[in-house]
CHARMM-style PDB file with segment names, atoms N, HN, CA, C and O in Angstrom:
ATOM      1  N   MET     1     203.022 -52.226-150.884  1.00  0.00      PROA
ATOM      2  CA  MET     1     201.533 -52.690-150.915  1.00  0.00      PROA
ATOM      3  C   MET     1     200.699 -51.856-150.374  1.00  0.00      PROA
ATOM      4  O   MET     1     200.197 -50.928-151.007  1.00  0.00      PROA
ATOM      5  N   ILE     2     200.496 -52.065-149.320  1.00  0.00      PROA
ATOM      6  HN  ILE     2     200.903 -52.819-148.805  1.00  0.00      PROA
ATOM      7  CA  ILE     2     199.764 -51.406-148.248  1.00  0.00      PROA
ATOM      8  C   ILE     2     200.232 -49.266-148.842  1.00  0.00      PROA
ATOM      9  O   ILE     2     199.803 -48.243-149.376  1.00  0.00      PROA
ATOM     10  N   ALA     3     200.967 -49.688-148.407  1.00  0.00      PROA
ATOM     11  HN  ALA     3     201.315 -50.518-147.973  1.00  0.00      PROA
ATOM     12  CA  ALA     3     201.101 -47.675-147.943  1.00  0.00      PROA
ATOM     13  C   ALA     3     201.199 -47.619-149.113  1.00  0.00      PROA
ATOM     14  O   ALA     3     202.073 -46.790-149.362  1.00  0.00      PROA
ATOM     15  N   ARG     4     200.735 -48.096-150.138  1.00  0.00      PROA
ATOM     16  HN  ARG     4     200.025 -48.770-149.935  1.00  0.00      PROA
ATOM     17  CA  ARG     4     200.039 -47.472-151.704  1.00  0.00      PROA
ATOM     18  C   ARG     4     198.613 -47.581-151.385  1.00  0.00      PROA
ATOM     19  O   ARG     4     197.964 -46.579-151.084  1.00  0.00      PROA
ATOM     20  N   ILE     5     198.263 -48.373-151.421  1.00  0.00      PROA
ATOM     21  HN  ILE     5     198.790 -49.187-151.666  1.00  0.00      PROA
ATOM     22  CA  ILE     5     196.637 -48.390-151.029  1.00  0.00      PROA
ATOM     23  C   ILE     5     196.093 -47.376-149.895  1.00  0.00      PROA
ATOM     24  O   ILE     5     195.118 -46.625-149.936  1.00  0.00      PROA
ATOM     25  N   VAL     6     196.957 -47.577-148.958  1.00  0.00      PROA
ATOM     26  HN  VAL     6     197.749 -48.187-148.925  1.00  0.00      PROA
ATOM     27  CA  VAL     6     196.733 -46.489-147.992  1.00  0.00      PROA
ATOM     28  C   VAL     6     196.909 -45.104-149.028  1.00  0.00      PROA
ATOM     29  O   VAL     6     195.984 -44.339-149.302  1.00  0.00      PROA
ATOM     30  N   LEU     7     198.224 -44.991-149.492  1.00  0.00      PROA
ATOM     31  HN  LEU     7     198.975 -45.612-149.269  1.00  0.00      PROA
ATOM     32  CA  LEU     7     198.516 -43.453-149.981  1.00  0.00      PROA
ATOM     33  C   LEU     7     196.846 -43.344-150.864  1.00  0.00      PROA
ATOM     34  O   LEU     7     196.222 -42.289-150.747  1.00  0.00      PROA
ATOM     35  N   ILE     8     196.394 -44.214-151.499  1.00  0.00      PROA
ATOM     36  HN  ILE     8     196.900 -45.071-151.594  1.00  0.00      PROA
ATOM     37  CA  ILE     8     195.849 -43.160-152.379  1.00  0.00      PROA
ATOM     38  C   ILE     8     193.929 -43.651-152.058  1.00  0.00      PROA
ATOM     39  O   ILE     8     193.121 -43.526-152.978  1.00  0.00      PROA
ATOM     40  N   ALA     9     193.559 -44.097-150.876  1.00  0.00      PROA
ATOM     41  HN  ALA     9     194.215 -44.198-150.128  1.00  0.00      PROA
ATOM     42  CA  ALA     9     192.260 -43.573-150.564  1.00  0.00      PROA
ATOM     43  C   ALA     9     192.589 -42.697-149.469  1.00  0.00      PROA
ATOM     44  O   ALA     9     191.609 -42.446-148.768  1.00  0.00      PROA
ATOM     45  N   GLY    10     193.792 -42.090-149.063  1.00  0.00      PROA
ATOM     46  HN  GLY    10     194.588 -42.294-149.633  1.00  0.00      PROA
ATOM     47  CA  GLY    10     194.286 -40.786-148.240  1.00  0.00      PROA
ATOM     48  C   GLY    10     193.968 -39.674-149.575  1.00  0.00      PROA
ATOM     49  O   GLY    10     193.255 -38.696-149.350  1.00  0.00      PROA
ATOM     50  N   LEU    11     194.411 -39.848-150.634  1.00  0.00      PROA
ATOM     51  HN  LEU    11     194.990 -40.643-150.817  1.00  0.00      PROA
ATOM     52  CA  LEU    11     194.225 -39.035-151.567  1.00  0.00      PROA
ATOM     53  C   LEU    11     192.484 -38.739-152.206  1.00  0.00      PROA
ATOM     54  O   LEU    11     191.748 -37.758-152.318  1.00  0.00      PROA
ATOM     55  N   LEU    12     192.431 -39.688-152.402  1.00  0.00      PROA
ATOM     56  HN  LEU    12     193.028 -40.485-152.311  1.00  0.00      PROA
ATOM     57  CA  LEU    12     190.908 -39.993-153.080  1.00  0.00      PROA
ATOM     58  C   LEU    12     189.865 -39.462-151.762  1.00  0.00      PROA
ATOM     59  O   LEU    12     188.678 -39.300-152.041  1.00  0.00      PROA
ATOM     60  N   ALA    13     190.347 -39.187-150.280  1.00  0.00      PROA
ATOM     61  HN  ALA    13     191.311 -39.319-150.053  1.00  0.00      PROA
ATOM     62  CA  ALA    13     189.031 -38.749-149.408  1.00  0.00      PROA
ATOM     63  C   ALA    13     189.775 -37.781-148.822  1.00  0.00      PROA
ATOM     64  O   ALA    13     189.479 -37.454-147.673  1.00  0.00      PROA
ATOM     65  N   ALA    14     190.919 -37.117-149.520  1.00  0.00      PROA
ATOM     66  HN  ALA    14     191.159 -37.382-150.454  1.00  0.00      PROA
ATOM     67  CA  ALA    14     190.693 -35.696-149.538  1.00  0.00      PROA
ATOM     68  C   ALA    14     190.461 -34.710-150.493  1.00  0.00      PROA
ATOM     69  O   ALA    14     190.265 -33.505-150.331  1.00  0.00      PROA
ATOM     70  N   GLY    15     190.524 -35.595-151.839  1.00  0.00      PROA
ATOM     71  HN  GLY    15     190.683 -36.573-151.971  1.00  0.00      PROA
ATOM     72  CA  GLY    15     189.705 -35.179-152.692  1.00  0.00      PROA
ATOM     73  C   GLY    15     188.527 -35.018-152.508  1.00  0.00      PROA
ATOM     74  O   GLY    15     188.330 -33.835-152.226  1.00  0.00      PROA
ATOM     75  N   LEU    16     187.344 -35.770-152.522  1.00  0.00      PROA
ATOM     76  HN  LEU    16     187.504 -36.730-152.751  1.00  0.00      PROA
ATOM     77  CA  LEU    16     186.296 -35.919-152.343  1.00  0.00      PROA
ATOM     78  C   LEU    16     185.788 -34.774-151.238  1.00  0.00      PROA
ATOM     79  O   LEU    16     184.878 -33.980-151.475  1.00  0.00      PROA
ATOM     80  N   GLY    17     186.820 -34.855-149.522  1.00  0.00      PROA
ATOM     81  HN  GLY    17     187.560 -35.500-149.329  1.00  0.00      PROA
ATOM     82  CA  GLY    17     186.599 -33.614-149.171  1.00  0.00      PROA
ATOM     83  C   GLY    17     186.439 -32.068-149.886  1.00  0.00      PROA
ATOM     84  O   GLY    17     185.423 -31.392-150.047  1.00  0.00      PROA
ATOM     85  N   MET    18     187.570 -31.845-150.172  1.00  0.00      PROA
ATOM     86  HN  MET    18     188.395 -32.394-150.041  1.00  0.00      PROA
ATOM     87  CA  MET    18     187.455 -30.686-150.635  1.00  0.00      PROA
ATOM     88  C   MET    18     186.249 -30.580-151.621  1.00  0.00      PROA
ATOM     89  O   MET    18     185.507 -29.598-151.652  1.00  0.00      PROA
ATOM     90  N   ALA    19     186.143 -31.457-152.263  1.00  0.00      PROA
ATOM     91  HN  ALA    19     186.745 -32.255-152.238  1.00  0.00      PROA
ATOM     92  CA  ALA    19     184.670 -30.973-153.590  1.00  0.00      PROA
ATOM     93  C   ALA    19     183.688 -31.119-152.609  1.00  0.00      PROA
ATOM     94  O   ALA    19     182.936 -31.472-153.517  1.00  0.00      PROA
ATOM     95  N   ALA    20     182.925 -31.188-151.541  1.00  0.00      PROA
ATOM     96  HN  ALA    20     183.537 -30.902-150.803  1.00  0.00      PROA
ATOM     97  CA  ALA    20     182.010 -31.327-150.492  1.00  0.00      PROA
ATOM     98  C   ALA    20     182.544 -29.554-149.501  1.00  0.00      PROA
ATOM     99  O   ALA    20     181.865 -28.678-148.966  1.00  0.00      PROA
ATOM    100  N   CYS    21     183.537 -29.683-149.622  1.00  0.00      PROA
ATOM    101  HN  CYS    21     184.088 -30.395-150.057  1.00  0.00      PROA
ATOM    102  CA  CYS    21     183.956 -27.726-148.619  1.00  0.00      PROA
ATOM    103  C   CYS    21     183.932 -27.175-150.245  1.00  0.00      PROA
ATOM    104  O   CYS    21     183.555 -26.013-150.397  1.00  0.00      PROA
ATOM    105  N   GLU    22     184.190 -27.699-151.064  1.00  0.00      PROA
ATOM    106  HN  GLU    22     184.496 -28.643-150.941  1.00  0.00      PROA
ATOM    107  CA  GLU    22     183.613 -26.252-152.339  1.00  0.00      PROA
ATOM    108  C   GLU    22     182.189 -26.058-152.524  1.00  0.00      PROA
ATOM    109  O   GLU    22     181.839 -24.963-152.965  1.00  0.00      PROA
ATOM    110  N   ASN    23     181.267 -26.967-152.254  1.00  0.00      PROA
ATOM    111  HN  ASN    23     181.552 -27.857-151.896  1.00  0.00      PROA
ATOM    112  CA  ASN    23     180.084 -27.255-152.373  1.00  0.00      PROA
ATOM    113  C   ASN    23     179.541 -26.567-151.351  1.00  0.00      PROA
ATOM    114  O   ASN    23     179.092 -25.503-151.778  1.00  0.00      PROA
ATOM    115  N   THR    24     179.429 -26.658-150.541  1.00  0.00      PROA
ATOM    116  HN  THR    24     179.794 -27.523-150.194  1.00  0.00      PROA
ATOM    117  CA  THR    24     179.460 -26.163-148.805  1.00  0.00      PROA
ATOM    118  C   THR    24     179.499 -24.466-148.776  1.00  0.00      PROA
ATOM    119  O   THR    24     178.548 -23.770-148.421  1.00  0.00      PROA
ATOM    120  N   VAL    25     180.622 -24.036-149.164  1.00  0.00      PROA
ATOM    121  HN  VAL    25     181.395 -24.601-149.453  1.00  0.00      PROA
ATOM    122  CA  VAL    25     181.046 -22.709-149.675  1.00  0.00      PROA
ATOM    123  C   VAL    25     180.197 -21.394-150.644  1.00  0.00      PROA
ATOM    124  O   VAL    25     179.905 -20.199-150.607  1.00  0.00      PROA
ATOM    125  N   ARG    26     180.085 -22.577-151.446  1.00  0.00      PROA
ATOM    126  HN  ARG    26     180.322 -23.549-151.475  1.00  0.00      PROA
ATOM    127  CA  ARG    26     179.378 -21.547-152.363  1.00  0.00      PROA
ATOM    128  C   ARG    26     177.741 -21.832-151.963  1.00  0.00      PROA
ATOM    129  O   ARG    26     177.099 -20.875-152.394  1.00  0.00      PROA
ATOM    130  N   GLY    27     177.208 -22.418-151.561  1.00  0.00      PROA
ATOM    131  HN  GLY    27     177.730 -23.195-151.210  1.00  0.00      PROA
ATOM    132  CA  GLY    27     175.680 -23.139-150.942  1.00  0.00      PROA
ATOM    133  C   GLY    27     175.688 -22.001-150.158  1.00  0.00      PROA
ATOM    134  O   GLY    27     174.919 -21.089-150.461  1.00  0.00      PROA
ATOM    135  N   PHE    28     176.383 -21.896-149.252  1.00  0.00      PROA
ATOM    136  HN  PHE    28     177.008 -22.637-149.005  1.00  0.00      PROA
ATOM    137  CA  PHE    28     176.859 -20.284-147.829  1.00  0.00      PROA
ATOM    138  C   PHE    28     176.692 -18.935-149.096  1.00  0.00      PROA
ATOM    139  O   PHE    28     175.791 -18.104-148.985  1.00  0.00      PROA
ATOM    140  N   GLY    29     177.328 -18.912-149.834  1.00  0.00      PROA
ATOM    141  HN  GLY    29     178.060 -19.588-149.924  1.00  0.00      PROA
ATOM    142  CA  GLY    29     177.267 -17.685-150.512  1.00  0.00      PROA
ATOM    143  C   GLY    29     176.102 -17.126-151.387  1.00  0.00      PROA
ATOM    144  O   GLY    29     175.803 -15.953-151.612  1.00  0.00      PROA
ATOM    145  N   GLN    30     175.572 -18.193-151.785  1.00  0.00      PROA
ATOM    146  HN  GLN    30     175.815 -19.146-151.602  1.00  0.00      PROA
ATOM    147  CA  GLN    30     173.959 -17.942-152.456  1.00  0.00      PROA
ATOM    148  C   GLN    30     173.431 -17.952-150.886  1.00  0.00      PROA
ATOM    149  O   GLN    30     173.458 -16.806-150.438  1.00  0.00      PROA
ATOM    150  N   ASP    31     173.135 -18.566-150.282  1.00  0.00      PROA
ATOM    151  HN  ASP    31     173.113 -19.497-150.646  1.00  0.00      PROA
ATOM    152  CA  ASP    31     172.363 -18.209-149.459  1.00  0.00      PROA
ATOM    153  C   ASP    31     172.361 -16.872-148.688  1.00  0.00      PROA
ATOM    154  O   ASP    31     171.362 -16.297-148.257  1.00  0.00      PROA
ATOM    155  N   THR    32     173.609 -16.484-148.588  1.00  0.00      PROA
ATOM    156  HN  THR    32     174.420 -16.951-148.938  1.00  0.00      PROA
ATOM    157  CA  THR    32     173.704 -15.210-148.153  1.00  0.00      PROA
ATOM    158  C   THR    32     173.598 -13.935-149.108  1.00  0.00      PROA
ATOM    159  O   THR    32     173.710 -12.783-148.687  1.00  0.00      PROA
ATOM    160  N   GLN    33     173.365 -14.282-150.471  1.00  0.00      PROA
ATOM    161  HN  GLN    33     173.275 -15.217-150.813  1.00  0.00      PROA
ATOM    162  CA  GLN    33     173.059 -13.453-151.289  1.00  0.00      PROA
ATOM    163  C   GLN    33     171.347 -13.339-151.465  1.00  0.00      PROA
ATOM    164  O   GLN    33     170.918 -12.291-151.948  1.00  0.00      PROA
ATOM    165  N   LYS    34     170.460 -14.316-151.111  1.00  0.00      PROA
ATOM    166  HN  LYS    34     170.808 -15.168-150.719  1.00  0.00      PROA
ATOM    167  CA  LYS    34     169.534 -14.559-150.963  1.00  0.00      PROA
ATOM    168  C   LYS    34     169.051 -13.686-149.736  1.00  0.00      PROA
ATOM    169  O   LYS    34     167.993 -13.139-150.049  1.00  0.00      PROA
ATOM    170  N   ALA    35     169.326 -13.456-148.836  1.00  0.00      PROA
ATOM    171  HN  ALA    35     170.185 -13.901-148.582  1.00  0.00      PROA
ATOM    172  CA  ALA    35     169.168 -13.185-147.620  1.00  0.00      PROA
ATOM    173  C   ALA    35     169.439 -11.354-148.052  1.00  0.00      PROA
ATOM    174  O   ALA    35     168.663 -10.704-147.351  1.00  0.00      PROA
ATOM    175  N   GLY    36     170.055 -10.673-148.716  1.00  0.00      PROA
ATOM    176  HN  GLY    36     170.685 -11.201-149.285  1.00  0.00      PROA
ATOM    177  CA  GLY    36     170.535  -9.571-148.680  1.00  0.00      PROA
ATOM    178  C   GLY    36     169.759  -9.218-149.478  1.00  0.00      PROA
ATOM    179  O   GLY    36     169.401  -8.080-149.174  1.00  0.00      PROA
ATOM    180  N   GLN    37     169.040  -9.728-150.792  1.00  0.00      PROA
ATOM    181  HN  GLN    37     169.331 -10.653-151.039  1.00  0.00      PROA
ATOM    182  CA  GLN    37     168.184  -9.341-151.606  1.00  0.00      PROA
ATOM    183  C   GLN    37     166.550  -9.614-150.698  1.00  0.00      PROA
ATOM    184  O   GLN    37     165.644  -8.940-151.188  1.00  0.00      PROA
ATOM    185  N   GLY    38     166.236 -10.273-149.792  1.00  0.00      PROA
ATOM    186  HN  GLY    38     166.972 -10.820-149.394  1.00  0.00      PROA
ATOM    187  CA  GLY    38     165.249 -10.148-149.275  1.00  0.00      PROA
ATOM    188  C   GLY    38     165.423  -8.988-148.474  1.00  0.00      PROA
ATOM    189  O   GLY    38     164.548  -8.132-148.596  1.00  0.00      PROA
ATOM    190  N   ILE    39     166.191  -8.804-147.821  1.00  0.00      PROA
ATOM    191  HN  ILE    39     166.902  -9.500-147.723  1.00  0.00      PROA
ATOM    192  CA  ILE    39     166.318  -7.447-146.746  1.00  0.00      PROA
ATOM    193  C   ILE    39     166.019  -6.481-147.792  1.00  0.00      PROA
ATOM    194  O   ILE    39     165.390  -5.528-147.333  1.00  0.00      PROA
ATOM    195  N   GLN    40     166.355  -6.357-149.589  1.00  0.00      PROA
ATOM    196  HN  GLN    40     166.866  -7.131-149.963  1.00  0.00      PROA
ATOM    197  CA  GLN    40     166.831  -5.156-149.807  1.00  0.00      PROA
ATOM    198  C   GLN    40     165.195  -4.618-150.459  1.00  0.00      PROA
ATOM    199  O   GLN    40     164.941  -3.417-150.550  1.00  0.00      PROA
ATOM    200  N   GLN    41     164.278  -5.601-150.835  1.00  0.00      PROA
ATOM    201  HN  GLN    41     164.485  -6.576-150.761  1.00  0.00      PROA
ATOM    202  CA  GLN    41     163.552  -6.095-151.038  1.00  0.00      PROA
ATOM    203  C   GLN    41     161.847  -5.737-150.118  1.00  0.00      PROA
ATOM    204  O   GLN    41     160.710  -5.411-150.458  1.00  0.00      PROA
ATOM    205  N   SER    42     162.469  -5.998-149.018  1.00  0.00      PROA
ATOM    206  HN  SER    42     163.393  -6.262-148.742  1.00  0.00      PROA
ATOM    207  CA  SER    42     161.473  -5.412-147.809  1.00  0.00      PROA
ATOM    208  C   SER    42     161.553  -4.468-147.686  1.00  0.00      PROA
ATOM    209  O   SER    42     160.413  -4.011-147.611  1.00  0.00      PROA
ATOM    210  N   VAL    43     162.636  -3.333-147.551  1.00  0.00      PROA
ATOM    211  HN  VAL    43     163.562  -3.704-147.613  1.00  0.00      PROA
ATOM    212  CA  VAL    43     162.484  -1.729-147.075  1.00  0.00      PROA
ATOM    213  C   VAL    43     161.507  -1.257-148.556  1.00  0.00      PROA
ATOM    214  O   VAL    43     161.618  -1.811-149.650  1.00  0.00      PROA
ATOM    215  N   PRO    44     160.761  -0.349-148.303  1.00  0.00      PROA
ATOM    216  CA  PRO    44     159.539   0.628-149.114  1.00  0.00      PROA
ATOM    217  C   PRO    44     160.916   1.200-150.683  1.00  0.00      PROA
ATOM    218  O   PRO    44     162.011   0.644-150.764  1.00  0.00      PROA
ATOM    219  N   PRO    45     160.704   1.736-151.163  1.00  0.00      PROA
ATOM    220  CA  PRO    45     161.436   2.379-152.295  1.00  0.00      PROA
ATOM    221  C   PRO    45     162.130   3.545-151.930  1.00  0.00      PROA
ATOM    222  O   PRO    45     163.254   3.813-152.357  1.00  0.00      PROA
ATOM    223  N   GLU    46     161.172   4.588-150.769  1.00  0.00      PROA
ATOM    224  HN  GLU    46     160.259   4.371-150.423  1.00  0.00      PROA
ATOM    225  CA  GLU    46     161.255   5.993-150.803  1.00  0.00      PROA
ATOM    226  C   GLU    46     162.362   5.713-149.678  1.00  0.00      PROA
ATOM    227  O   GLU    46     162.736   6.834-149.334  1.00  0.00      PROA
ATOM    228  N   ARG    47     163.096   4.706-148.910  1.00  0.00      PROA
ATOM    229  HN  ARG    47     162.792   3.795-149.189  1.00  0.00      PROA
ATOM    230  CA  ARG    47     163.647   4.581-147.627  1.00  0.00      PROA
ATOM    231  C   ARG    47     164.833   3.886-148.051  1.00  0.00      PROA
ATOM    232  O   ARG    47     165.635   3.652-147.147  1.00  0.00      PROA
ATOM    233  N   GLN    48     165.238   3.372-149.586  1.00  0.00      PROA
ATOM    234  HN  GLN    48     164.587   3.562-150.320  1.00  0.00      PROA
ATOM    235  CA  GLN    48     166.702   2.700-149.806  1.00  0.00      PROA
ATOM    236  C   GLN    48     167.347   4.169-150.185  1.00  0.00      PROA
ATOM    237  O   GLN    48     166.886   5.200-150.675  1.00  0.00      PROA
ATOM    238  N   THR    49     168.540   3.786-149.754  1.00  0.00      PROA
ATOM    239  HN  THR    49     168.915   2.949-149.356  1.00  0.00      PROA
ATOM    240  CA  THR    49     169.384   4.698-150.137  1.00  0.00      PROA
ATOM    241  C   THR    49     170.307   4.112-150.757  1.00  0.00      PROA
ATOM    242  O   THR    49     170.175   2.892-150.848  1.00  0.00      PROA
ATOM    243  N   GLN    50     171.802   4.874-151.524  1.00  0.00      PROA
ATOM    244  HN  GLN    50     171.909   5.865-151.451  1.00  0.00      PROA
ATOM    245  CA  GLN    50     172.901   4.373-151.684  1.00  0.00      PROA
ATOM    246  C   GLN    50     174.385   4.454-151.108  1.00  0.00      PROA
ATOM    247  O   GLN    50     174.984   5.469-150.753  1.00  0.00      PROA
ATOM    248  N   PRO    51     174.693   3.541-151.105  1.00  0.00      PROA
ATOM    249  CA  PRO    51     176.213   3.263-150.534  1.00  0.00      PROA
ATOM    250  C   PRO    51     176.448   4.655-150.522  1.00  0.00      PROA
ATOM    251  O   PRO    51     175.651   5.159-151.313  1.00  0.00      PROA
ATOM    252  N   GLN    52     177.155   5.505-150.007  1.00  0.00      PROA
ATOM    253  HN  GLN    52     177.802   5.095-149.365  1.00  0.00      PROA
ATOM    254  CA  GLN    52     178.599   6.859-150.050  1.00  0.00      PROA
ATOM    255  C   GLN    52     179.757   6.343-149.904  1.00  0.00      PROA
ATOM    256  O   GLN    52     179.926   5.445-149.080  1.00  0.00      PROA
ATOM    257  N   PRO    53     180.793   6.826-150.695  1.00  0.00      PROA
ATOM    258  CA  PRO    53     181.673   6.323-151.332  1.00  0.00      PROA
ATOM    259  C   PRO    53     182.761   6.475-149.754  1.00  0.00      PROA
ATOM    260  O   PRO    53     182.593   7.488-149.075  1.00  0.00      PROA
ATOM    261  N   MET    54     183.554   5.683-149.405  1.00  0.00      PROA
ATOM    262  HN  MET    54     183.690   4.860-149.957  1.00  0.00      PROA
ATOM    263  CA  MET    54     184.268   6.505-148.468  1.00  0.00      PROA
ATOM    264  C   MET    54     185.396   7.454-149.175  1.00  0.00      PROA
ATOM    265  O   MET    54     185.790   7.605-150.332  1.00  0.00      PROA
ATOM    266  N   GLN    55     185.718   8.019-147.897  1.00  0.00      PROA
ATOM    267  HN  GLN    55     185.397   7.896-146.958  1.00  0.00      PROA
ATOM    268  CA  GLN    55     186.492   8.907-147.871  1.00  0.00      PROA
ATOM    269  C   GLN    55     187.910   9.201-147.490  1.00  0.00      PROA
ATOM    270  OT1 GLN    55     188.364  10.337-147.627  1.00  0.00      PROA
TER     271      GLN     55
END
């Protein structure tokens, strides 16, 4: 009985931890994207270049 309660509590904690981790990773990705957009907007249009394809 106690083992079952411990197992359920462990699974619940793991599920909540995974949900929090996903939100953290998603938030970090959005912050990185916003930072990249800010950098692109700070460069004058005449200085912007397109990435060259790798050979």
